[in-house]
N, C-alpha and C positions, 0 to 999 in steps of 0.2 A: 421593417424589412419585409416582412410578411405580407406588410400591403402590397409595397413594390413586388413584389412577386406574383402573388395572387392575380394583383393587372394585368405585369405580365404578361402570364399564362392564360387571364384573357384575351389579350389582343394577340398572344399566335393564336390560340382557336379560333376572335377571328380569320384571323389573315390565314388559315388552311381552309376558311370556309370563302374565302373571299380570291383565294389562287384555285379549289377546287371551283366554283364558277365560273371563272374564266376557259376553266381545262374544256368545263359540262358544253359553253356555246358559244365557242370562238376557233373557228379553224383556224385564225392567224397568232401560232406562241409563240408572235412574237410580242401583242402585248405582254404575254406572262411574261415571261424576261423582262420588256418595261417598265413592268407593274411592279418586283420584288425591290429593287433597288428604292423609288418611291414611300413602300409597307415597311422597309429596313431603316428609311428615314424618320418617320413616323415617329418609329416605335420609340429611336433614340430620344424625340424633343420629348415625351410623351413621359419618357427615366429619367430624364436630366429635370423636369417643372417636378417631379416626386419627389426629385431627391431634393431640391431648391427648399419646398413645404415642408418637408423631412426635418430638415434643418435647420427652414425659421423655426417649429415646433420644440423643437429640441435645445435653440439655441432660448425662445423660452420659459420654457420650462426651468431651463438652470438657473438663467438672470432670479426667478421666482421661487426656487429651489434655494440660490443667495441670499436673496429678498429677506425671504424667512431665516435664514442664521445667523443676520448678520443685525433683524432690525424688529423694536419691539413690536408686534401685533395689533396691542390698544393706541398705545402713539403716535408708531410710525419710527419714534425713536430709536439712534441705533441704540443697541443691547448691548453688556458688560461686555463681551467678545468684541464687535469691533469697533466697542470706546479701550480697554487694552490694545488696542491692534493700533489707533492713531495717539495713543500715547506714549507709546513704546518708539512712535515716531517717532514724534514729539523733544522726551526725551531727548532719542541718540542726535537731533539739527540741536537742543541745545553743548552736548555733551562736544558732539564739533569747536559750539560755536567757543568752550570756552578759552580756545585762546586769539580773543578778539584780539580787533587789535589797540595800538595807544591809543587812548583818550573816548573809545568808545564801550558801551556799557554792554556788559554781555552778556547773553540772551539768558530767559528767566521765562513760565508758564507755573499756573498756580493749577490746582484742584478744587473745586468746591463738588461738596454733597450735602447733595442739600435732599432734608428728611419732613415731612405734612405731618405739622402738633395738629395731635384731634383727629388723624383720618380715621383711625376706625373702629371709632366713637359714628363717627358722619356712616359709616361703611357698613352697620351694624343696626343704627336705628332704622338709615335709608334702604337698608341692599345692597345688592353690589352691582347695579347695575347702573344708580345714581355711585358708587363710590366710583363705576367707572370712567363717568363723567364727572367726579372732580380728576380726576389723572386726568385726562385727558384739553381738562381747559390748563389748571396744573402744567405742563405741560407747553400746554401756546402758548403761554405768559414770559415759557424758559426761555423759549424760542423767540419772542418775540426780544428778547432783552441783550439777547448773547449776536454779539458779533459775526458777519460772515467767517472768519477765523475760528471761531470760537466752536466746538463740541458739546450737542448736549443729550446724552444717554441718559433712560432709564435701568438700573440694575434691575426693576424689580420692587409687585408689594409698591410705596409707597415714598423710595427711594430713587434721589434722582445726583445726574455726574453728571459737571462743568467741568470741561477745559480749556483752557488758559493760553493763553500763548502769544510769542514776542509782547510780555509783560515790562513794565516797565521798574517799577517801581512796588511795596506793598500798598500801598496807599493805594490806585487803582485799583486793590484785589479785594482790598471794605469796600473801594465805593459800590464794584460792581455786587459784592457781596446785601452790600442795603441795598439795591436794586429790586435783588429777587427775594431782599424780604418782604419792602413795601408792597410790593405785587402778589406778593402769596396773603397778604393782609387784605388784600378786598375781597368783599365776598362773591362766596357760586350759587349760579342761581341752579338750582337742585330743581326740573318740572314748574317755573316756579315762585319757587320761593328758599331765602333766600338766608345761607351758612357761612360762617362766616369760622376759618382752620385758619392757620400760619407754619409759620419755615423756621426751622433752624438750620443754619447752615456755616459749616467748618473749611476750612481752610487754611493750604496748603502751598508755598512758596516752591519751586524745586531750582534751581539746586543746592537753595539758602537755605528749608527748614530739615528736609529726609533724602532720604534715601533712596533711587528711584524703583527701586523693585517692592515700597512700603508708600510710595504718594497716598493710594485711592484710601489702607488703613490709616493712615494720618492723619488726612483730611475727614476721614467714618471722626477718629477718637474728638475732634477737633468740632465737632456736629453736636458728637453727644455734648458736650461739655456747653454750648451754646443752649442745648434742652436743656442742662441741670440747671441750669442758668432763670432760665422761666419761658425759655422757644420763643420763638421768635424775636431771633436773632443771632448773632452770627460771632463768630469766635475764631483768632489762628490757634494756628499748630502751634506748639508750644510743649522740649522734649516728655516731661513731666507724663503728658496725657497716654505717649505712648502705653507709660505701665496702668494709665487708668483703666485703658482698652481692655487691657491682656484678665483688669481686675473686673474686670463689671461681666466679661464674657464668660470669669470661671465662675463669681458667684449667680449668672446667671443655670448655670448647671446644677447648680447644689441648690439654687431654689427656686426647681422643678421639681424634686423629690421632698422640700425642705416638709411639707404637710405629710408624705407617708412613712416620715421618719420619727415622726411626734416629731421634729424641731422647731413649730411655732409654739409661744407662748404670749395671753393673755394678761397681763395685768392691770390692777383695777385702783386707780385716784376715785379720793371719798371726791364729791361737793357736798359743803355739808348748811345748814340754816348763815344765814348773816348774822343775822338782831340770836341765837339759840345756843347757836353751833351744834343742830342737833344736824342728822345727817338725811340732804332730801335724796342723794341719789352716788351715783358716779359719773368714771366715764372709761373703758376700756381699750387696752393703750397697748398694740402688738409689738408683739418682740422678738429678735429668732435669732435664740438657741445652737450656732455654729458646732460642728462639734469641732472646731481646730480653730475655728476665730472668734469664737465667745459673741458675748448677745452680741446682736448688731440692732442699730437703733434702722427705726423703719424711714427714717431722713438718707437713707446711705438706701434698702434694698429695696420700698416700696419705687423711685424712676424706674430703676432695674422689672421691677415685675410689670407696669407699667409698658417699656416700652419693646417687652418683648412678649407682652403678651399674656400673663400669667396673673394682672390684677385681679382679674373675675373667680377663678381659683380664690384666692389666698380673699376674699371677699367673702364668698360664699362660705370660707372656713371659720371665718370671726363671728358670721352668722348666728349659723347656727351651735359654737363653740357659746355664745354669748346668752342666744336662750337654751340654752344648752343649762349652763351656768345657774342663774337667775331662781328655772326648777330647784337646782340640787339647794338653793341659800334659800330657795319657800319652802322645798321640806325640814329645815332647819331652825322654820321657823322666824324664816327673817327676808322683806316680800323689802327688794331695793331695784331704783327704776338704775335703769344703767345706759349710755351711751354711747355711739361707734363713729366712727370715722368714715367716710366715703370717698371714693375718690372720681376726677371726674370724668373717670376710663368708665367707672359704676352707673353714672347717669346716665347712661346711652342701654349698659345691658339692660334687653328687650326680655329676659323673665328674673331680675333682679325682683318688681313687687311681688308676681307668686313665689321670687325664693324665699324672698321675705314671710309671707304670707305662711308658707306651709314650714320654715322653721319656729316657728310662735304653735301652732297646730297642732306640733308633734313634739315640740315636749310641754304643750297643755300652759305656754305664756300667754298671760292678757300684754297684749298690741301696744296698752298708754306705757303697759315699764320697758318701754323697749324709746327711742332717741335716734333717726338718724343726723349727724353733724355732716355739714357742707363748706370749706370755705364759700367768702363774700365773691373772691374775685373768677370759681368757680363757677358760684349760681349763678353771677351776673351776664356768665359770656354766654350765655344761650338762653338768653333770656325764658321762650317758648318751652326749648324740652326742661327745663328745671318747672314749668309752670306744670305741664305734664308729670312730670318725677315729681315734685310735692300734694300733686291730688291723690295721685295711683297710693304714697302713704298715705294720706290723710284719708280715707277713705275704708282702709283697712284699716288707723285707728293708732297708727305707728304721727309720734312726734318728732317735730322735726328743731334741728337748728344751722344757724347760719356761725360760721361760726372765720377766726378772724376779720369782724365788723371794723371795718379802719381802713381795710389794708387797698383796695378797689375804688368804683369808681358809681357806689350804688348809686341805684335813682329811688328816693323816696315812691315817686309813686310806685315803684314796681316793686318795693318791700311792703304796698299796701295790701299787692294783688298777692304774695307769695301768705302762705300757709303756718309759715314758721310759729315754734312758738319759742324761739331762742337765738338769741343774737353773741356770736363773739366777738372783742377789741381786741386786739391785737396786744401784744402782751407788751410791747414797746411802751402802753402808755400806760398803763401798771408801775413798771418798772421805773417811771417820772416822775412818776402820783408824786413821791413828797417831793422833790428838789425841780420840780415846775410846771409852773402857776399853767400855761397857759394849757398840757395834761390832767392838772386837775379841773380847769373850766370845761377843758372837749367832757372825758371821762362824769359826767356831773348832769354835763348837756346832753349824753348818752343817757342814761341813767332817768332824765326826767321825761323825755320822747319818749325811748322804750313803756312806761309808765303814761303816758299820751297814749298808746298803743295798745293796748291795754297787752303788757309784756311783760318780760320783768331779768333779771340784767342779773344773774352769773359775772362775779369773777372771777381769772384762770391765773393762777400764774404768782396768787400774793403770796414772798417771805417774807412778809418785815410784819411784828405788831404794827409798828409801823402807816403803815398801808391797809393792814384790816378795818385799825381803826376809822383812815379819813375813807372807806370804801363806805361803812357802818353808816359813819356821816351820812351819806352822802345819799342811806338809804336798798343799797345792795341787796339784790334781794339773799344772792346764793354768792360763798366765794372756794377757790379751789384753789391749791398749790402743795407746800414745801413746804408751806408752816401751821400746815391741818399735818399731812402726810404725802409721801414718796410714792408713786404706784406701788401698789403690794401685788399675790399672788396668793390669788384667789385663797389658797389655805389660810393665808397669814394676813387676809380678809373680814376672814369671822370672828378670829379673837380679837385683832382690833375694833369691830361692829363690840364685843360684849367686853372690850373694855370703855368704850364708849362708851357703855350706857344707853346704845343708841335702839330707838321699838322699835318694834318689833311689828309684824303684821297686823299677828293678833291683836293690836292694842289704835296701833292708827300705822294707816293710807298715807304712800307718799302721795300718791292715784290726786289727792285733791287740792298739789303745787297751781302756783297759778303764773300763766302761759310765760315766757321768757327770753330775756336779752342779758346771752357770759359776756365778760372780757378775757379772752382767750389768752395760752401763757405760748398758742402757733407749735 
């Protein structure tokens, strides 16, 4: 309006000058009288045009503000506010249609919660710009599969939701969810490099499966159930999932403070020589001693740590604590190799190699005393990243192991390229080795193959004398399991070593052990 006032003032000044000019140079006052109405008309026309232009600018600005308030700036998809508005409208339509005509099916809708599996490691490894490219491509794929009547929205991070209206039955929703999973499983191109991630989808159908005010929460709970099952799949909401979702949130809140409150503990399980039964090393196993729930298994809290971005902090604590403990044992005259388990998320942690190196130097531990174990499925999921990671560890002298060997789809050509010292075959082969000729044949073949590749085999999950005897006959290099010892805290481990009359660093070093192929306890 100030702009209009200034322009109006300018026109008034110009008009005054014009009138004065007429008065000074024209003796005929009639011209002045005729000029005034024309001048006023011109002013009104200019003011009208200026007002229209100002209104257009205001409308455009309002539209832009509304877009920013309702759309995700990165993907252009509706945001949470717009999605929830659309969802409430669709729920109202369903509720109005509950009194449906006889012979016709009632109106249904579905909410699908989509979370990208493995997005955080990609974002951490390639940078946020690359992560944005993945998010935009994921949004495009979801939009391409959705129907015109569906709403696709981004809640934030790598979380998306879809609203399906006019749903006939649950089968329609599961088929749709399966198409979403397949679309997200296709490789993503990041500046010419192919990256594979996947998606977990949770599905809830209204009014069949959930309350109208908790549909997104229920779909989220179902999505997390799909993720716990291994990801790259979908799950339908079930009533018990609501309790699980609340429990997961409570656990992650407590887990954030577990390190500083001293609630994490490491237990150690010995690995013994397959022939002499002397100790060859041990595996560190993480436990959470919750003040109210007692000991919580890593199978419960590790997926929570991965989902809520806590895994790197926990992993760094384990690395430092294991190095500290190895040095403490060395001070007592016992030199022992220790293996730690790494999460797939840690594989993409930029400072992981330096964190391990610093921990070894801080506690003055020989790098060859430490072994890092990575599951076969994680190692083979991104071969390029695995090779970079393995090379980085090998460069600082840390030994490597492939865990749960036999459960994934390893290629021998890739296996030869990795600098692993150890492979772990899934415990199911060890469990069945007494009763199944197939299991015995597989275990024997793996051991022979390992020896050809200059690897050694560690059978984990040994629980009976019969299993020990079969593995010993097959030439298995190392054995681990309840038959020898359950996992123990570090204070009991020294006593166990003393009882077993194990050799210390003063008369025998376990660092000269051959390369390993391990049979995993899972």
